[in-house]
C-alpha angles and dihedrals in degrees: 000000000000125000091226090059091050092051090050098045103041097070090051092048090049089060088056090045089059090055089048089056092048092052093046096049093044091048090048094053096043096042091049092052092046092042091055090051092050092047093051093044090051087061093050118135088231113087096207090056092049092048093047093051092044091053091047092051094047093047095048093046089053093057120081114248092237090058090052090053092049091048094052094043102038106023103039093067087064088066092042097261103129118183135174117248091256093049091047092050092051094045094045096047094041093050091048094047093043088074091056092045089050091058091047092051092044092053089049092052093047090052089066111095115252087232088071090060092047093047092051092049091049088056090057097257117151123226095266094048091045091052097046099039104031114017107035096049089056094040092054091063090059095039099047100079097051089038092057089047089055088054089061089053090049090054093051094043090053083082087073087073086075088072090068094045100264106152098228121140099287092048091048089050092051091051093049092047092050092056102033100035087217093131097156093051096042099047092042088056091047091051092048090049093056091044093053090051093045099047096072090049091049090051090049089053092051092048093050093047090049094047100043094034090060091043091053092047090057 
């Protein structure tokens, strides 16, 4: 591993790292919105709705993320839904992770005592106001630690976008390795890059678990 190679490769990998961040943040926002929808629908008063969402969540969680990406990128054009590689990677990963986020949010909502619902209703609050003002603020405290841990997984799984030609960090590393034959150097740098991006998120997870774990214990 030569210093000159590191100096040459790092700027190129940083360009891919930026794309990794874009995919991760986009996936985070979209999966959170979808996950909240699934979680609320899973608590619907209508049994067919609950069953449908439960089946959807179980099916999607049972499919590898890479298969979801391939399906969105390669199969959707057959039904006239054409997406760029970047769009397909975001949609595929977000849809897959939305099912995990849904379960995290659902567990947070169910951790709120039923008495909170009854108290809000007795004060004349409707279901939407009860959920937004009373339930969700409390549920977030329970959901944040596992949610932040899921964010770390999103960051690492963004590397799957390389399989459909998105030039994020793993893809950039593969291209450099193919032309330079410096596999050890390149993939060590790629691994270090993901680690450096993951460490702050891991620390955030530990802090949230420590804070809200103590709060819950009290």
